C-alpha positions, 0 to 999 in steps of 0.5 A, a space after each residue: 650570512 654564512 661564509 665559505 670554507 676550504 681545506 688548509 694548504 697541505 702538500 699531502 693531497 688536502 689531508 692534514 697529518 694528526 701527528 699520530 703513529 701510523 700516519 693517520 690523517 684528519 680531513 677538513 670538517 665543514 667551516 662556516 662563519 655566520 654574521 648578525 649586525 649589532 643593531 636591529 634596524 634595518 631589519 635584515 641583520 644577516 646582510 653583508 652590505 654595511 655602513 661605515 662604522 657599523 658593527 657585525 657580530 661573527 660566529 665560526 662553527 669551529 671554536 679553535 680559530 684565529 681571526 683576521 681581516 683585510 680592508 678598512 675594519 677592525 676585529 675584536 674577540 676570539 675563539 668562536 666569536 668576534 666582532 667586526 667594526 667597519 672603518 671610515 672608508 667605503 670598500 671591500 672587507 673580508 674576514 677569515 677564520 683559520 683553524 688547524 684543519 680548515 679556513 673559512 671567510 666572509 666578505 662584506 661591502 662597506 658603503 658611505 652615506 649618500 646625500 643627506 636630507 632634512 625634513 620638518 619635525 613631525 607635529 611641531 609648530 612652525 616658527 612665525 610672528 603674526 604680521 611679519 614675513 618670517 618662517 622657521 621650523 625644527 629640522 630632522 637630519 637623515 643619512 641615507 640609504 636606509 639599507 644600512 646603519 650609520 648609528 656609530 657615526 657623528 655629524 656636525 654642521 660647518 659655519 658659513 656666511 650669508 649672501 642676501 639681498 632685498 628684504 634680507 640685505 642687512 643679513 648679508 655676510 652674517 654667519 650661520 653660527 656665532 662669528 669665530 665658530 668654525 662648526 657646531 658640536 658633534 651630534 650622535 646618530 640614532 636608529 635607521 628609519 625605513 624609507 629615509 636613512 639613519 636619523 641624527 639626534 638633533 633638532 636643527 632650528 631652521 629660521 629665516 630671521 626677521 630683519 624688519 621692513 614695513 609692508 605689505 607690500 614688502 621688498 622681495 628678497 633672498 638669503 642663502 647660506 651654503 651648508 656643509 655637514 661632516 661625518 666621522 666614525 666616533 673619534 675619527 677624522 671628519 669627512 665632508 658630505 655634499 653641500 646644500 643650502 639654507 635658503 629663505 625667500 620673501 615675496 612682495 605679499 610677505 609670503 616667506 618660504 624657508 628651505 634647507 636640504 629638502 625640508 620646506 615650509 611657508 608662512 604668510 603674515 596673517 598666519 597665527 603666531 608659532 613658537 616652537 622655540 623662544 625668540 
């Protein structure tokens, strides 16, 4: 994307004195800034809507310029080239290149992740013990939208307590992560996937658990963990994403349905054993 240009402020009608004898003047030559995102996905690398933390390479048509930025972002480099990195706050960012005769600028819109979602890992087995009402899977985590990159972010999951009844009553008040742990480690992000968003570098083990209990018929029951994920620009402060649920439901026939933020899978007791990760 190219930015705009203008004459530098000058009381002499827009002409800038050269300092040469006889009062010769030098008028502004055209000044433009072109931009290219540091990552190649999404494929529109000239876009000026970018994600929090995203980097953009800038080039000015004039080599002798001073770079400046307004908004939550940082600039590095100098001369004809600079690199912009958006901060952690959504909003407007403007980059200006000021030379001896001309000034040009380029404006960006920085956006934060929208509602995250998960889906079962393609091609992976479902977790299940033959004869039991349980279900689980590896989950893939995405940060939409797919129009920007969040590759410079990290994400983590906060710990929480279970609310459970019926078949899962023994899980009531158990923690989603080990007791005493407040959140998971930080996970880095990968490339943006068309139609989905930026993919996290993790396989989330999503599982109902298997608390015991004879059947069929089984005692119907539900377990629910409130789930909050956070993101940060690497090394920065954490920002909470929208809360969602890890939820397992068992009916009297033993059908187990496991859902987590859009990802869902079901098993019945007669389904074959599946072991995508060891017990």
